[in-house]
N, C-alpha and C positions, 0 to 999 in steps of 0.2 A: 269868711270863718273861724278858721284856724286861727286867725292871727288873735282874730277880738276873743276867743277863748280861752286864745295861752295868754292875752295880756288877761284875762280875766282870776286864775290862774296864782300865775304871778303878784299879781294884785293880794290875795288871797294868804300869802306868806307872811303879807306884811303882820297882823296880830299876831302870830306865833311866835314870826324871828322877834316885835318890840316884848312879848310877854317872856320873853329866853330872858331877851336882852337883862329887860329890867329887872330879874329874878338873880341869875345871877348878880350885878351887880347890887341888889341887896344884899346875894351873900357875901360878899366880898366886902360888900361894909361895916358887917355884923362884927359886933367885939365876941359876942359869944360864938362856938363850936354850931352851924346849921345841921335843922329837924332834919330827922327824914324825908321828914311832910314838903317843907323847904326842896329840898333837890327832888321828890319827886315832881312835884308840879314845875320847874323847871325841866328837867327829864320830859314831865305829857311836851311842854311845847316847844319838845324839837324834834322831838316825835313825830308829832302834827305835822310839824314847820316840811320833816323832810317827807312824811305824806303827802305834804300839797305837792309838791318838786316831784316827786316821784308820777302823780297825775300830770304836769307838765310834759312830766315828761313824755310819757303814755300819750299826750294826745301830736307829739308833735314825730313817735318813732313808727307810724306806720305808714309816716305821708314821702319817707326816702326813699330816694329812687325804686332800690332794690325791691323793695315793699311787696309782699304779694298776698292780692284781693281774693278773696275766692266768697265760696254764694253759700251763707248761711243761718240760722235757724234761728229766732230771738226767742220761740219755744224750750228748745233742749239747751241752750245756755240759761236761761232762769231757772229751766226743773235742776240744774247739775248746780249752777247755785244752790238752791233752795236745798240742794238733798245735803250737799257738806254743811250747812248752817241751821239746818229745820230743827235740833236736839237744843243748840242751844237759846235758837231762837220759840219754841215751844215749851222750855221752862224759864223765861221770863213773859209764857203768856201770850207770846203771836204767835198767831196759823192764817197760811195762810192754803186756799182750795185754786187749783187753778179749773176753770168753764173748761167742762167735758168738746163743749164749745168749740174750745183755743183755734187756731190755725197755727198755720208752723212759725210764719212772720219769716219768710226768705225775704234775707238785703243782703247787699255785695256788700261786703264789709275789707278792713286791711284783719289776717291772722290775728286770732286773738282778741281780737280790740273789742269783741262783741261781749268775748267771755268774762272783760273787766269790765267790759257796759254792767251786765249785769248783775258780777258783784258786789257794786253800786246800788243797785236797786236792789236789789235783798237786807243790805245792810243799813236805808234807809226806816226801816221798817223798827227797830228799836225805837228810833222817832213815836212814831206809836202807840208804842206797848205801857196798855197789852191788851190788846185788836182781833181780831179776826177777817181778814182784808179776803177778798175776791177779784182773783188775774182774769182776764178776758185777754182773748189778741186778736186781731183780725186785719184782712189784708184787700187789698184791690187791686189792679194793676198796675198801681202806680206808686203806693205808699205801703206803709204796719199800720197797723195801730194798738198803742197797751194802754188798756187805763188797768188800773187798781182801783177800787172803792170798800168801802169802808159799812158795811151797817149802821149802826150806833158811829152819833155825832162826837167827836173827841172835842175834847178842851183841854188846851195843853197850854203854858206857859210858851215856849220854843214849838212856832210849828215849822211845818213839815219843810219847804222849801226856806229856813233857816237852817239848817240844819247845815254844817260844814259835806256831809257825802252828797247834795243833792245841787250843791253847786258845782263838787267835781261830778256827777249827772248828767247837769246843764250842759258841762263844758262838752261832753263827748257827743251826747245829743247836737250839741251844738254844730259840733266839727263834721260829724254826718249829714246835714242841713236840714235836721229836724225838729222839731217842736216840743217844748217839754212847757205842763202847765200843772199845777197844785188848786186846790178849792179852797179861798177863804177860810175855809172853816175844818179844810183837812179829809172830807169827805173822800175825794177821789182821788187821782196821779195822773196825766193821761201824761202818754210818748208819744208820737210820730215822726215816724221814718223811712225818707226815700227808700222805693227797695233799688235804686239803682243809683 
């Protein structure tokens, strides 16, 4: 599973690196000075490639010999990620409500891995903006289930499953042996993670 997730991560580097190379070639061949917009596009492509590489590095890092695994709460990680970003997201019309019956969602993971995964999950929400989302976490003896649902149908050109952060989040879930799925109409997103 780790090899597959890392392979997908490395494959996702190709698009931003190709775009950066293409932009640099255009800039070097231009007879006029480069515009700030052209330079910004190139920088954005390189920044995206670096972010993708960071995800791949994060997927590998926890599985070194000295890695410490600990029991962590999915609810706590998501709450912390939301608290950090909620002002910026709410200004974009994004509201997230945690169910009062949310379970803690305790799973055994490498230290800080769950925090990074929660960050990627919260960073997916702008793809659905504006929206009011509802988050529910439940758990059994074997697994933790997370569902983010939307009360209204979202019709957008870029679907949730196609966003760059969805690819990163899917890799994190896959490394933990879990499952990630989204509705065709983006009405919900579900993640299932094994407890151990």
